[in-house]
N, C-alpha and C positions, 0 to 999 in steps of 0.2 A: 116690729122692726125697728134695728137697732139704725143708730145717726148716720156710721159707717157705711152702710148699704144703701141708703140715700142718698150720702156724698156721689158714693162711686156710679148709679144708676144717673145720678148726674152729671155725672164726666162723658160717662157712656153717652148720653144725649148731646150733649157739649160740644163732641168729637164729630160726633153722625152730622150734626148740622151746619160744624164748620166745612167737613166732608164735600156735604151738597153744595155750602155755597161759594166755594173754590169749584165746583164741577157746574155749578148754574155761572159762576163769573166767566170761566175760560168755553162753555157754550154763547153768550154774550160775544166774549173779544173774536172770535171764532164768524158768528153770523155778520158782526159791524164790518169785519178784514173781509167778507163776501163781500157783504154790499159796499163797498169802498169799492174793490176790484172792481163790480157791475160797472160803478157811478165810471171809473177813470175808465174801462173800457168804450162805454157807451159814448163820453165824452168825444172821443177819437175819431176825428177824419177816415175817412176809408185809407188818403193817403197818408197819415199819424200812423196808421194800423201796421200801413207798408213797410213807410221807412224805417218804424223800429224794426220790427218785426226782421230787415233783412239785415240794419247794423246786428244785433244779435245775431242773427245768425254766424254771418260773416265768422265773426269774433269767434262765435262758440267752433266753426269748420277747424278755424286755424290753430286753436288753441289745442284740440283733438288731433288734429294731422301733425302738428309742432311733437305733440310727444309721441308717439309712439312711427315716426322717420324710420328710423334704424331697421327697425323690425319691421318696417316697410318695403324699406329697401330689401331688405332678405328677402323678402316673403316674393317680390317681383322675381328674384335671379331666380328664385328655385320652380319656382312656375313655368319660366318660359325654355329650361332647359331640362335634358333627359334624367339628369345625374339624383340618386334617389335623396330624401326630402328624411333628415334629421333631427333631432334637439341637437346631435355633437355637429354633426354638419355645418348647420346653421350658425351655431356659435362659432366653428371654426371661420366661416365666412367672414361674422363680424371682428374678429382678432385681429386675422389676416388684412380686412381693407384696413382696419384701426391703423397696425404695423407698417404696412405700405403707404396709405395714404395720405394717416393725418386720421385725429377725430373728428374732425367737420366733416368729412368725406362721408361718414355715417348717417350726414343728415345731405349728399348729394341729389340733386333733384328735388331738395326741399323748396327750391326758388318757384318752381315749375308747379309744383305741389300748390303753393299759395296761389298764385296766380290762377291755378286750379279753383281749390278748393274754399275761398274767399268769395267768389263768384257763385259758384254749386253750390253752395251750403246759405247764402244767402236766398237764393231762388228757393233753393229747395222746400226748406222753413217757409219764406213767405208763399209759395206756390201751394203747400199744403194749408194754412189758412185759407188760403182763398180756395179752395178746389172745397174744403169744408163748408165751408157757405157753397158755396153753389151746389154739391151736394146732399147740403141740412144736415151736416154731420154735427148732433151735439149741440142743434141748435139752443136747448133749455130742458131742464131734468124729464119734462111732461113730455117730451119727444123722442122715444127709443129709436136708438139707433142700429142697424143690422151688422153684423158683425164685416157680410160683405162691402159696404160702404165705410166703412172705416179703413177696410183695408185696399178698398178701390183710391179713395184720397190719399193714399199714402202712395200707392203707384205712382200714379198719375203726377205726383210730386215729384217722386225721382225720375218720372220720365220727361216731364218738364226741363227739368232744372241740367239731366244729363245731356239729353238733345242741344241743349245750347251752349255749353262747354268743352264739349267733347273730342276735339283738337286741341286741348287742354292737357286732357285726360292720356292724350296718344302723346305729347309731349314728354307729361310727366316720365310717361313709362320707360323713352327710349333712352331718356337721361340717366334713369335708377340702374340702368343696365349697363350704360357704356361706361369708358373712361374718359377725364373730363377735356382730354388731346382732338375725340371725336365731336363731342357736343360743346363746346364752352359756354352757351350763354343760352337763353330761352329763344332768342332770336333767331340763331343759329339751326337751332332744329327746325324751325320751320321752313325758315329758307332754303336748307338743303330737302327738304323734304319736296318741297314745293316744285324744285329745280330740278331732283333727283327721282323721282316717285312721280311726282304732275299731283296736283291739287285737290283730284279724290280719296288721295292717301291719307288725309287728313282725315280721312272716316274711316281708314281701315278698321274691323274689328267691329264698327259700330252697332251692326244688329242683333250678335250675341253680348254683347254690354247692356242693348237698354233689352233685351228678351231675360237679363239677369238680373238689371234693377226694378222690375214689376215682381219678383219675389221679395227680393231683398226690401226693396224702401218700404212696399206693403208690408208684408211681416214686419218690418220693423217699426212701424209710426200704428199698428194695429195691436201688437203686444208693449208698445209704451202707452200708447194711451188707455187702453184699455186695464192696463193694471195698476196705469195712477189712478187712475178715475174707480176703482176696486177701493184704493186706499183711501183712499177722500170718504167712500160711502162706508168703511168698514170704521173709520176716526166721528165719522159724521163733519168733518170738512166739509163747506161749501164753498172753499179757495179755490181759485183758479189753478193754484199751484198746488208742489205736493210739497215742496221742500228742496236743500239742496242734496241732503242724504237718499231719502228715498227715489228723487229723481235719478241720480245717479246708478244705486241699484236697477230701479227700471230699465232706465238706458243700456247698461252692461245685459243684461238678458235677452232686450230687443235684439240689442246689435252678435250675440252668440245665433241668438236662432236664425234673424234674418241675413247671415253671411254663411250660415249654413245649407242653407234653400237654395243661395244661389252660386255656389262653390265650383262648381265643373263649366260652369258657363264666364264665369273668371279667368279659371282656365283657358279658357279655351279661347276669349276676346287678348290674353295677356299673349297667347304664341300671335296674333294675327294679329298683332298692334307690332309688334316687336321681330316680325318673320325678315325683313332684309336683313337685320342686321344679324340674327341668331346664322340666316341660309340656311336655312329649315322654310318648305314652301307651305304657308297654312295658307290656302284661299277663302277658301270657304268656311263654312260653319259644318258641314254634312261631312268634308277630307281632312278637317282637323280633326274631328274626335274621332273618326275611323286610325288616324293614327297616332293620336294618343292612344288609343283603346286597344290599337295593334300591337304597339313598340315598351307600354311602361301599367298597361291595362288601368283597371277599374282603380281599383285602392290606389296604386302607386303613378296613376297619371290628374285621373281627374280629385284626388284629391288630396293632390300633391300641398305640405306644407298649412292644411286646416289647421293644422294643433295650434299652429304660432296667429293662426285666427282667433282663435280662442279664447291667447292671451288678447292680443291687441287691438281684435273683433270690439270687443265689449269696455275695452280702457276706451279706447276713443269718440264708442258710441254714448259712453256714458258719458264721459266729460260735456257732448254736445251737446246732450240734452237738458242736463242737469248747468249749463252754463245757459244754454239759449231760454230755458225758460226764468230765471236767475233776474239775467239782464235782460231783458226783455220787461220783465216787471215793473224793474228799478225805470228802464228808460221811459216806460208807458206814466208811471205818476209822475215822472219830472216832466212829460210832455201839457198834463194833465193840470197843473200846476199854471203853468204858463198862460191857461187857458182864462 
């Protein structure tokens, strides 16, 4: 055997050993990180977990909604009208609004959105964590959780947050579809609704909203948690977080599926919320469904603006989940260091 052959084999063996050593080092790092994350979580009291979850959720919701606010306003305007939706018409609305009312008008109603989304997202993410605990979802790797329980935890989180913040959602819709002369401030929206329509009007459209949030939140959280868990299993990671980019991607997929599953009910709730402004009477879910179907059809009525939702929805939900995971992880690390 020649000297060069032996030398070549020695080099190959050295490369293999280095690769194996690197793999072992990566696995050890992942294992140590997982232990640290678990220790951090166990160190925190339930109150600390709730507070960190609420702060992270509020920040995530604000970041996501501010990013897509102009698209949100455009979507709502088409949802409440009987005119046909198209990408060209949506762009025309954005351009005309900018020319006639200025750039900041594209974020009109965003103050109401922030007033709603900050408590809404804070409650939703926190409620989801607490419902998972109650339903014993993902307690540990040895405990297998059924898909239905994952869906149920997400649905209950959505219903909890929506029920507690609904009047703010109605106010946001009113501000988004009117000129600033009609409703100058969020407070003015509530005062006018209270005195002109009665206190009960603050929950106009509540039932279709809750019926819609059950599949939306259920599918969103179920999809995100399932994809994240599959990714962690595939990569061999035992950490609680998947990382910003995977979280963004999984959140985008979750948002698209969640919003598509509940979109017709989203149309119904917007019509009922804004009917006093539009002049068309939408008093009941069944009556609204019949009227939309009769005058606009299934595709043109119940799925109007859905293509825009496929743009803004994944962006918003992706940002929301990724931001929440990152901020929550950092906050809990900081709190644990103070113990």
